[in-house]
Steps between C-alpha positions, in 0.01 A plus 500: 500500500720669242220535248295699755780751547565509126135564420482779757814657354360491146167647613685765701704602195183515289323721756806726520499533120129592507574760768780655296273523196226662708743751648667590172203509264191507721367186330331222694393152393161501324350283774552766767488809280136568586566491875832685529464878527863578593738299279819644651396395849403162356851469356662581834281242671591241238871569555470455875286188460744354248790566735323306774453206263864518387643501854472121564671430169790727591542331836482152341786596268696618806515857371398630845773362728482564870136609504302303760196307386271700729614829347443367147152386600406832661640709214330279241167518681530876543577547131209276404255696716635837382469394136144380551405829670651700212311290247179552696549876525574518125151367432321758713354791308697821551349778704368781282490844652198713448608797292267736684653416838851567365411860414 
């Protein structure tokens, strides 16, 4: 069971690193570069998603004492869903205003 938590922790740290790079530089992995239209939003979503993957590793190392299991589950699920929504929104094309209607 330890290798499952360890793998999730490593993947969570990798996703957090990708999110930091996307936030700082605006760069995205070449695989998703064609689909992502808002790299900063993509970076924020990656940070939230990575935090949700890192949460079970932190609780396995007993770095979250006194937090009930139900609360960890609900917070982890909420972070996972919020990260997925941010990643989805980052791939939607931005709304362009018509210049004539702005005048």
